[in-house]
Every structure is written in structure tokens, then in C-alpha cells.
VEXTORLO-71484 format. One line per field, with one value per residue (C-alpha): y, x, z. Coordinates in steps of 0.2 Angstrom, whole numbers. Each point is the difference from the previous one (the first is absolute). Layout:
# VEXTORLO-71484
v = Y ... $
u = X ... $
w = Z ... $
***
This chain:
# VEXTORLO-71484
v = 382 -18 -3 -11 -15 7 14 -1 12 4 13 15 -2 17 18 11 18 15 14 13 0 11 -4 12 -12 -3 -15 -4 -18 4 -8 10 15 -3 -14 -2 3 21 -2 7 14 0 -6 11 1 -6 -9 8 -4 -8 -12 -5 -3 -11 -10 -4 -6 -11 -8 -2 -9 -11 -7 -5 -5 -15 0 6 5 10 9 10 20 8 19 3 16 7 5 -5 11 17 -4 4 -8 4 -6 -15 -6 5 -12 -15 5 0 -15 -9 8 -7 -18 -13 1 -10 -1 6 11 -1 19 6 14 -1 14 8 5 19 6 -13 8 0 7 -9 -17 5 -1 -15 -8 6 -8 -14 1 -7 7 -6 12 -1 0 -6 -3 13 19 -4 -13 10 16 -5 -3 6 20 14 11 12 -15 -3 -17 -5 -11 10 1 -17 -7 12 -9 -16 3 6 -17 -10 8 -4 -17 -3 12 -6 -11 -2 7 1 0 1 -10 10 -12 15 -3 -14 -10 -3 16 4 -13 4 17 -4 -8 12 7 -17 -3 -13 -7 7 0 1 5 -4 16 3 -6 -11 -7 19 9 -14 4 3 -13 -9 -12 -7 -17 3 17 2 -16 -1 17 -7 -17 8 9 -16 -10 16 -3 -17 -3 10 -6 8 5 21 2 -8 4 -4 -6 -13 -8 0 -10 -13 1 -6 -13 -7 -2 16 14 16 16 11 6 -2 -20 -16 -2 7 10 18 7 20 16 17 15 15 17 3 -15 -11 -19 -4 -15 1 17 -8 -5 20 -5 -8 11 16 -6 -17 -3 8 -12 10 1 11 -1 11 -12 -18 -12 -9 -16 9 5 -19 -3 11 -12 5 -4 -16 -3 4 -11 -17 -3 -13 2 19 -3 -1 -19 2 4 -14 -14 7 -11 15 6 -3 10 13 3 9 15 16 3 17 -7 -12 13 1 9 -15 -11 10 -8 -17 0 -7 11 14 -8 -18 -5 10 -8 -17 1 9 -14 -16 8 4 -20 -8 10 -6 -17 -3 6 -12 -14 4 0 -14 -10 4 $
u = -35 6 19 7 14 11 5 -9 8 -8 10 -11 -6 -12 3 -13 10 -9 3 -14 -8 -15 -15 -10 -14 -8 -11 -8 5 19 10 15 -9 -17 4 10 18 3 19 -2 -1 18 6 8 -10 13 16 18 13 10 -17 -1 18 0 -16 8 16 -11 -7 15 8 -15 0 18 0 -13 3 -14 -4 -17 -9 -15 -2 -16 -1 -12 -7 -10 -2 17 -4 0 19 2 6 18 1 -12 14 13 -2 -2 14 10 -6 6 15 5 -5 12 0 -12 -12 -18 -8 -21 -4 -18 -8 -19 -10 -18 4 -7 19 3 0 11 15 1 -4 14 13 -5 0 19 3 -8 -12 -18 -16 -14 -14 -12 -18 -17 -12 -9 -3 -13 11 15 -5 -10 19 14 -3 13 4 -17 -12 -1 2 17 -9 3 18 1 -11 11 15 -7 -4 18 7 -13 8 17 -2 18 3 -18 3 -18 -13 -2 -20 -4 -17 -15 -15 -11 5 -8 15 -4 -2 18 8 -8 5 18 0 -4 20 4 12 13 -4 -11 3 -16 5 -9 -2 12 -5 2 -8 0 -6 -10 -6 -17 -15 13 -11 -10 4 9 -3 19 -2 -15 5 17 -7 -13 16 8 -14 -2 19 3 -15 5 3 15 13 -5 13 11 -9 14 -8 -9 15 8 -11 -2 20 0 -15 13 13 11 7 -9 7 -11 -2 -17 -2 15 12 15 14 -4 15 -3 4 -3 10 -7 5 10 11 -8 -2 -17 -14 -16 -9 -15 5 -2 -19 3 10 11 18 -5 9 18 16 11 13 3 9 16 4 -6 2 -16 4 2 -20 -4 4 -13 -12 -17 9 5 -18 -4 11 -2 -17 -12 10 -4 -20 -13 -3 -16 6 13 -14 -11 0 1 17 11 -10 -9 18 -9 -5 9 11 -6 -20 6 3 -8 4 4 11 5 0 -2 -19 -10 -3 -13 -7 2 -18 2 16 -6 -16 10 10 -11 -11 17 5 -17 0 17 -4 -16 11 13 -11 -9 18 5 -16 2 $
w = -547 2 3 -13 3 -11 -10 -18 -12 -16 -11 -6 -16 0 6 1 -2 9 -13 6 16 -3 -10 -11 4 17 -4 18 0 -1 12 -1 6 7 13 17 -8 -4 -2 -19 9 4 -14 -14 -16 -9 0 2 -14 14 5 -19 0 17 -7 -14 9 11 -15 -10 15 5 -20 3 18 -7 -18 -6 -18 1 12 -2 7 2 1 14 7 6 -18 -9 -15 12 -2 -15 -17 3 19 -4 -15 12 13 -12 -10 17 6 -18 2 16 -3 -8 -19 -10 13 -2 10 -2 2 2 6 10 -2 0 -17 1 -4 -15 -16 -17 4 18 -11 -9 11 8 -14 -4 18 -2 14 -2 9 13 2 16 -6 7 -14 -10 3 15 9 0 4 16 7 -10 2 -1 15 -4 -2 -19 -8 -10 -13 -14 3 5 -16 -11 7 -4 -17 -3 7 -11 -15 8 5 0 16 8 16 7 11 18 7 17 4 5 3 -3 -20 -11 -2 -17 -5 6 -8 -16 3 3 -18 -8 1 -5 15 -1 17 17 17 10 18 16 10 12 15 19 14 11 -16 -11 -19 -4 2 11 11 -15 -7 -14 -9 -9 -10 -4 -7 -9 -3 -14 -7 -1 -9 -11 -5 1 -14 -12 -15 -3 13 2 12 14 19 12 16 -11 -8 16 8 -17 3 18 -4 -13 12 -6 9 5 -7 11 16 0 1 0 12 -11 11 -2 -11 -3 11 1 -1 5 -6 16 -4 14 -4 3 -1 -9 -3 6 17 4 1 17 10 -2 -4 -1 -17 6 1 10 -15 -16 -18 7 16 -4 -13 -6 9 16 -5 -1 21 3 10 -8 -17 5 5 -16 -8 12 -10 10 15 2 0 13 6 -8 -17 1 6 -17 -15 -12 8 -13 -12 11 9 13 -12 -1 16 5 0 13 13 15 20 9 -11 -13 -16 8 -6 -14 -14 4 -16 2 -3 -15 -8 7 -13 -14 0 2 -15 -9 4 -4 -18 -4 8 -13 -14 2 3 -19 -8 7 -3 -19 $
***
């Protein structure tokens, strides 16, 4: 972590609220259950009523302090739908009641989809809660990693949920897909398109310098995978869906700000609240070391502004000042932003490394820039 000359405070506008600390699946790449941090074992299965009330109070308090009229609340787990429709709806209701009158709470739930059915969707609709689903392509792609505790694939349940959301597009927030180099990239993308997602988020596998991703050391295999998807997406005669990573890179190339922590230098403006009421940093940090996401603060004893004093959170709000020297010298830094914070971790310098995916990010950004530059040149020449 590179120290900053003065505190930078960016209000929190997104909260990841854990409504379950257990999961009905046992995905082999899960950073919550399968990697370095095992704190889930001691967390309550579900948040108690007083935890929900205190969480809601802290969110409302922070909105009033900073004059915020909109925040996002993502209900996570584990598998959040294990909490049941009443508990899920109750969390969102409590937060809305604690927030300033006239404010907007953009609520969504991120699920594996297996427990999503018509009755659950009816409750979610009644409370204005949109749904995102994690899915890795077609049956073969998906079931390679996303299995239940008995070792059975989860594709049937997930596909059922996706068909339900396809028929209810107003509640459909999008898809998360973890990249697996064993899968054909265009085949994965087109399998996802069958469910008409409004947006797709492709995620690089959780990795760091001590635990590098598969095929690390090859020139740029993840860039090859992603550029194949980019060309298929970009060359489509009509827009089929949004792809968040590609759109973020294009926005950054055009001088705009990022809204994702995968790329760009925008300050991180989200916090996690676990089922015990502890404030935490990004869940993905669980992949690096036990206890890494912890802040030592809780909703019972600390305001959100107090959490913002944590040195790691200050570092993540410091933009270019917190990056490795190699990154700060790079011509692509304002687009790449050092990549995902977790992917910078090394045993010697903590998070002050370039991303373990540095060559992939560079090649992907250069490819996207080349395509966009070429199109702009043609349009300007007309």
C-alpha cells in the first residue's frame, strides 16, 4: 500500500449486504469458501434483526451526511436466496425506511439462480429488487465448476431461473461469467445471449502473484479469449447486450470515468456488510489471505465515515498514487488503472504490484483502442 499525502474521502454509494453466509453450491473457484480466508465458518448463517436495523441506520446516516439521494444495495451471500423471500424483502424494506425521504435505493440480488422461482420472483417484484445471475456459458461450461455439495451440476436450476428472467426483463439486472480458458470464448458468449441478458460481466479468475491463474506465463491467453468475444460483440450488426468490461474500456479511452473496479482509476466507493454486522472490503480479497477484507469496524459501533479512515480503503480511493511504480509509468495507466486490486497482491509488497494479468490487460486495451480508433477515423473522414 502506497501512503497518500492527504486523506481522500469519496462517499460510499454501493453496499454489498450479506443476507446469507452459506451456499447451496460448492463452486471450485469460489473465493468465499475455497480460498485463503475461511471466516465464513464463524459467521451467522443469516443476519439477526438488530444487525439489519443497524446496517440500515448506517446507510441512511451516511446518505444524510453526504447529501446522497441514491445508493445501490446488492444482496449477496453465500447464496442470498437461502435467506428466503421474507428475509430478503425485509432487509431492503429496512434500508429504504432508514434512508432520507425521496431517496432511491437501487436494490438487487446476486444469485446462482437455483432457488429462483415464480413465488420468489413475485416477492422480489413487489419490493423492487432486480436479479443478477452467475452462469458460465452452456451446460458443459457451467457444470465444470458450478456444482452442488453432492458433486452434481447446477445448470438445470440456473437455466430455469434465466428463462424466468428472460420473461421478466424489468427484474433482470444481468449475468456474471467467470472466464475459463478451456471454453471457446465465442461459444460462451453466444450461450449467454440465448437468455437475452441486459448486460454481461466477464470476470477474470481470482488470482494473485503467489497464486497465479491457469496458463500464467504464456504471452496473454486471457486477452486472446476476451478479444475474441470483443470482436464478436463489437461487430454485431445490432446491439445484442452490454458487456461491462468492454464498455468501461471504451468509456475510459474516450476520457470518461470508470464505474468498475476492474479498470480505471475512479475511487472505490463500496463496502461489504457481513452477516455479523462487520464492515469489510471487497469479498475478492478473501482469495489473498485470511482476514484480508476485515476493517475492524462494525455497524453497531462505527459510522461509514469512520470506516473510510481505514488505510486500505484510503489507498483504494487514492487513484494513481496507490499504484506500483511500474504502473504509474505505463502509458495505459489511466485506462487500466492497475486492474483489479486483488490481482495486484504479492507476498513482499502487498498490493503494490502490477496486476498478475498485466500483459492481458495491456493487449486487450490496445486491441479495443485499435478497433475504436479505426472506426473513428472512418467516420471523421466522411
